C-alpha positions, 0 to 999 in steps of 0.5 A, a space after each residue: 460843269 467843268 472849270 480851271 483853278 489857275 493858282 500860285 502853287 499847287 499841293 499835288 500827289 507827286 510834288 508841288 507845281 508852280 502856277 499852272 491850271 488844275 481841271 475840275 470836271 463834275 465835282 472830280 479833279 481832272 488834269 493839271 497842266 501849264 499852258 492856259 486851257 480853253 474854258 472857264 478859269 477861276 483865278 486865285 493866281 496869288 493863293 496855293 491849292 491843296 487837298 482838303 484836310 483830313 482829321 482821323 482823330 477829333 471828338 467834337 467841336 461846336 458844343 457837340 460830342 461823337 458820344 452825344 450819339 446825335 445824328 444832328 450833332 455829327 452833321 453840325 460838327 461836320 459843317 463847322 469843320 468845313 471852316 477849319 478846312 476839313 473835307 474828310 473826318 473819322 468821328 472818334 469816340 471816347 471810352 465808354 460802355 460797350 452799349 453806349 458805343 454801339 449805340 454811337 456806331 449805329 446812329 452814324 452808320 444809319 445816317 450816313 447817307 443823309 450828312 452833309 459838310 465835311 465827309 465822314 469817312 469812317 469812325 475812329 475808336 479810342 479806347 476802351 482797351 487802354 490801362 489806367 496809368 496814362 488814362 488821361 481823359 478816359 474813363 478808367 472804370 470801362 478799361 477791359 482787355 481786347 476782345 475780338 468778339 466784342 470788336 465784331 459786335 461794334 463792327 457789324 452795329 457800325 456797318 463796317 465802318 470802324 477804320 482805326 482802334 486804338 489800343 494799350 499793347 499791355 493789355 492780355 490778348 492785344 498781340 492776338 487782337 492787334 494780328 486779327 483786327 489788322 488782317 480785316 483792314 482796321 487800323 490798330 494804333 497804340 496809345 494811352 499806355 505804360 507799355 514797355 517798349 518790347 510790348 509795343 514792338 510786338 504789336 507792331 510786329 503783330 500788324 499795329 501801324 500808328 501811335 496815338 497822339 505820340 508823347 501824350 498818354 504814353 510811357 516815355 523814353 529813357 536811356 535804358 527803357 525806351 517805353 512807347 515813345 522810344 517805340 514811336 520814335 524808332 519802329 519803322 513801318 508805322 505813322 505817329 499821330 501829333 497834336 501840334 498846339 504847342 500845348 500838348 507837345 513842346 515845338 522842339 519835341 515836334 522837331 526831334 520827332 520829325 527829325 526821327 521819323 521824317 515828316 512821311 511818317 507823322 500824321 497831324 490830328 487834332 483830339 478836338 473836344 466839344 469846345 472847338 470853335 467855342 469860347 472859353 469855359 466849362 464843358 464836359 468831355 465823355 462824363 468828366 468836367 473840363 475848364 477851356 481857357 488858355 488855349 487848353 482843355 484841362 480836367 477840373 479835377 486834382 490832375 488838371 490833365 490835358 482833356 484833348 484839345 481845342 486845336 483846329 487842324 487848319 491852324 495846326 499846319 500853320 503852327 509847324 510852319 511858324 515853328 520852322 520845323 517843316 516846309 509848307 509842302 511837309 505840313 500839308 502832306 501830314 494834314 492830308 496824304 499821312 492822315 488818310 493813308 494811315 487810316 486806310 481812308 486814302 482812296 477817298 480823300 487827301 490826295 489831288 488825283 485824276 477822277 478823286 472827288 474835288 475836294 480842296 482848300 485855297 491857302 494864302 502865302 501865309 499858310 491862312 485858310 482862304 476858301 473850302 471846296 467840296 466836290 468842286 463847290 465852294 462852301 466856305 470863303 
């Protein structure tokens, strides 16, 4: 099947094109051209076309959690994500026992060919190599030092699907772990950590290339001790995750980070838990009770710490536009190409490029999601 999309604006890999036509052939992107082609045209003359969004840090949706180790739950999440404009994602684990983590990745890898909806492009391990001071909603009873052998056991169970793992750089063996695992093509991110600047820098120099939900769950910036936040702000060659729901990070701090790193080195993520696309109320994240209200998910214990989010990626891109901290082009870049490239999956998603899967979204001029396409077929809208 072949057709052409006519739209007001296209967010292409190299630049933004105004008007014109984008070819779709047998579920793949074809060429972009200015002149009206011979052939079927799908008319979006007052809309904008962008790559499908890519969420590389998401725990749950629609009352399902990755840690449920349920193939049906993963598929329900994948189908729900299409309504959020997300066409590719990394199911993200929480800190748990080694055996439970192995069970989760086995379920995902064994059912990969059967999932429908947003494409599972790999798995993101958030923990268990963390430290307690900035534990957030992670369970400290499972925290441990990084183990290359243990990771290889998980990776074998996952059939090589683990694309990204987040660790605390002050744990014993973190530098050696980072050097080995990053050399195997897995993205190593740094988070849930009270590390010094020097400890974070040592892991970056060993191959870590990301910071996990920057400013959340990490030692802060002080003028004499830059800490993890200072490392995320200043070190080169790393991409910073950012949760832009207006609760995790103040919009002015978002601007500070973007001014320091530029939008090319920031990846929007949601850190969404199972209450995403669900009503307010009581939920469980991992093993902890959570209350969802007023746009946040918080632990019900005395800390009332944020426990993931209920953010949808389509709303994150609109938020950063409404906060006037980036252009629409930069917002799209942070939620597509940056996210995909930073997790090593940019060859599969996040870009409108010739021959790639035609996964894309249709936006109105206010950056609100209008339609979602997967493999060139409309699935939402």
